[in-house]
C-alpha positions in Angstrom: 48.5 2.7 -45.8 48.0 5.1 -48.6 50.9 7.5 -49.0 48.5 10.4 -49.4 47.3 10.2 -45.7 48.1 13.9 -45.4 49.5 16.7 -47.4 51.1 18.2 -44.2 53.9 15.8 -43.9 56.2 16.9 -46.8 55.6 20.6 -45.9 56.2 19.9 -42.2 59.6 18.3 -43.1 60.5 21.1 -45.5 59.7 23.8 -43.0 61.4 21.9 -40.1 64.6 21.5 -42.1 64.4 25.1 -43.2 64.3 26.1 -39.5 67.4 23.9 -38.9 65.6 21.5 -36.6 66.0 17.8 -36.4 63.0 15.6 -35.8 64.2 15.1 -32.2 64.5 18.8 -31.7 61.1 19.5 -33.2 59.5 16.8 -30.9 61.3 18.3 -27.9 60.0 21.8 -28.8 56.4 20.5 -29.1 56.9 18.6 -25.7 57.9 21.8 -24.0 54.7 23.3 -25.3 52.7 20.5 -23.5 52.2 18.0 -26.4 53.4 14.5 -25.6 54.7 13.6 -29.2 57.6 11.4 -30.0 60.2 11.7 -32.7 58.8 8.5 -34.1 55.3 10.0 -34.4 56.7 13.1 -36.0 58.5 10.8 -38.5 55.2 9.0 -39.3 53.5 12.4 -40.0 56.3 13.6 -42.2 56.3 10.3 -44.2 52.5 10.6 -44.6 51.8 7.4 -42.7 49.9 9.1 -39.9 47.0 11.6 -40.4 47.1 15.0 -38.8 44.1 16.5 -36.9 43.3 20.2 -37.2 44.4 20.7 -33.6 47.8 19.1 -34.4 48.1 21.2 -37.6 47.9 24.4 -35.5 50.5 23.1 -33.0 52.9 22.3 -35.7 52.5 25.7 -37.3 52.9 27.4 -33.9 56.1 25.5 -33.2 57.5 26.5 -36.6 56.2 30.1 -36.3 54.2 29.9 -39.6 50.6 30.2 -40.5 48.7 26.8 -40.6 48.0 27.4 -44.3 51.8 27.0 -45.0 51.5 23.4 -44.0 48.6 22.8 -46.3 50.3 23.8 -49.6 50.7 20.6 -51.5 54.2 19.7 -52.7 54.4 19.3 -56.4 56.9 17.0 -58.0 
C-alpha cells in the first residue's frame, strides 16, 4: 500500500505521544467511548497503512481533546 494513505497517522502519533498515551492506552480510551478499535488498528493508522474516515477523525480528535483540524496538518520532513 501507498505510505500516503492518510495524513492523519503521523499527527495522531505525535499528539498521542504528547499526551503521554501508549497505543494500548489510546485504544482503551476509544473503547470506553464505544468504539471497538484495537491497538493493532491504531498502529496501522499511525503508520499510514490504513485510511481514516471522517467519523474516525472526529473520534480521534475527541479522545485527544483537540480540534479535528489538528490531525489534518501534514508533517513536513
